[in-house]
C-alpha positions in Angstrom: 56.4 -16.5 42.5 56.4 -19.5 40.2 59.4 -20.8 38.4 59.7 -21.5 34.8 61.5 -24.9 34.4 63.1 -26.0 31.4 60.0 -28.0 30.2 57.8 -25.0 30.9 59.8 -22.9 28.7 59.7 -25.4 25.9 56.3 -25.6 26.3 55.6 -21.9 26.3 57.6 -21.8 23.2 56.0 -24.6 21.5 52.5 -23.1 22.4 53.2 -19.5 21.2 54.8 -20.8 18.1 51.5 -23.0 17.6 49.4 -20.0 18.5 51.1 -18.1 15.4 50.9 -20.7 13.2 46.8 -20.7 14.0 46.9 -17.0 13.3 48.4 -17.6 9.9 46.1 -20.4 9.0 43.4 -17.9 9.9 44.4 -15.3 7.2 44.4 -18.3 4.8 41.0 -19.6 5.3 39.9 -18.4 1.7 42.4 -20.1 0.0 41.5 -23.8 0.9 39.1 -26.3 -0.5 37.0 -26.7 2.6 36.7 -23.4 4.5 34.7 -24.5 7.3 37.2 -27.0 7.8 40.4 -24.7 7.7 38.2 -22.7 10.1 38.1 -25.6 12.6 42.2 -25.8 12.1 42.6 -22.3 12.8 40.5 -22.2 16.0 42.3 -25.6 17.0 45.6 -24.3 16.3 45.1 -21.0 18.4 43.2 -22.7 21.3 45.7 -25.5 21.6 48.6 -23.1 21.6 47.2 -21.2 24.3 46.9 -24.3 26.4 50.3 -25.8 25.8 51.6 -22.3 26.7 49.8 -22.1 29.8 50.8 -25.8 30.7 54.5 -24.3 30.3 53.6 -21.3 32.8 52.2 -24.0 35.5 54.8 -26.5 34.9 56.8 -25.8 38.1 53.4 -27.2 39.8 53.4 -30.6 38.2 54.5 -33.4 40.3 55.3 -36.7 38.5 57.9 -39.2 37.7 60.3 -38.0 35.2 58.8 -40.1 32.4 55.4 -38.9 33.1 56.3 -35.5 33.1 58.0 -36.0 29.8 54.7 -37.9 28.6 52.4 -35.1 29.7 54.0 -32.1 28.7 55.1 -33.3 25.0 52.4 -36.0 24.8 49.7 -33.4 25.1 51.5 -30.9 22.6 52.2 -33.9 19.8 48.7 -34.7 20.4 47.4 -31.3 19.8 49.6 -30.9 16.7 48.5 -34.2 15.1 44.8 -33.0 15.7 45.5 -29.9 14.0 47.5 -31.3 11.2 44.7 -33.7 10.3 42.3 -31.0 10.2 44.7 -28.6 8.1 45.2 -31.8 5.8 41.4 -32.0 5.5 40.8 -28.6 4.9 43.2 -28.4 2.0 42.2 -32.0 0.5 38.3 -32.2 1.4 38.7 -35.1 3.4 35.5 -35.3 5.6 34.9 -38.8 7.1 36.7 -38.1 10.1 35.0 -34.5 10.9 31.7 -34.8 9.1 30.2 -31.7 10.3 33.0 -29.3 9.1 33.3 -31.9 6.0 29.8 -31.9 5.2 29.6 -31.9 1.3 33.3 -32.5 0.8 35.4 -35.8 0.2 38.8 -37.1 -0.9 40.5 -40.1 -1.9 40.4 -43.3 0.4 44.2 -43.0 1.3 43.7 -39.2 2.4 40.5 -40.1 4.2 42.2 -42.9 6.1 45.3 -40.8 7.0 43.1 -37.8 8.2 41.1 -40.0 10.3 44.2 -41.8 12.2 45.7 -38.3 12.7 42.5 -36.7 14.3 42.0 -40.1 16.2 45.5 -40.7 17.4 46.1 -37.1 18.4 42.8 -37.0 20.3 43.6 -40.1 22.3 47.1 -39.0 22.9 46.1 -35.5 24.3 43.3 -37.0 26.3 45.6 -39.6 27.9 48.3 -36.9 28.5 46.0 -34.1 30.0 44.5 -36.7 32.3 48.0 -37.5 33.5 48.8 -33.8 34.0 45.7 -33.4 36.0 46.9 -36.1 38.4 50.2 -34.2 38.3 48.5 -31.3 39.5 46.6 -32.8 42.3 49.1 -32.1 45.2 48.5 -28.4 45.0 45.3 -28.9 46.4 46.8 -29.8 49.7 
């Protein structure tokens, strides 16, 4: 039986709370400026929340140095949250440059467009690097 570590428990909590936020956001989709973008934010929160909770469940299997372990755990969670927050801001303001498919037909002021682009881009890069580190931390379970 796998044990739940302190970091694992924190990730499970963050993931389930993030999942709950996604469910609430789903109910609010009709209330925002761009409902397609809000749907994207809802799905991002629900899917990323499940991923973070799953990371917590398997965390006792991860073998990394202390620094890399913290980076993989909280870098992935923070990266996912940044992506979601950027998408959510875009859904409320109409920003579309960072996500042109969901944002088609909408626009926002330059500051908002830049803010959303920075949040989505940096969150994507951070979560990509953190999840890559996590994969390397799981290699020892293959034998």
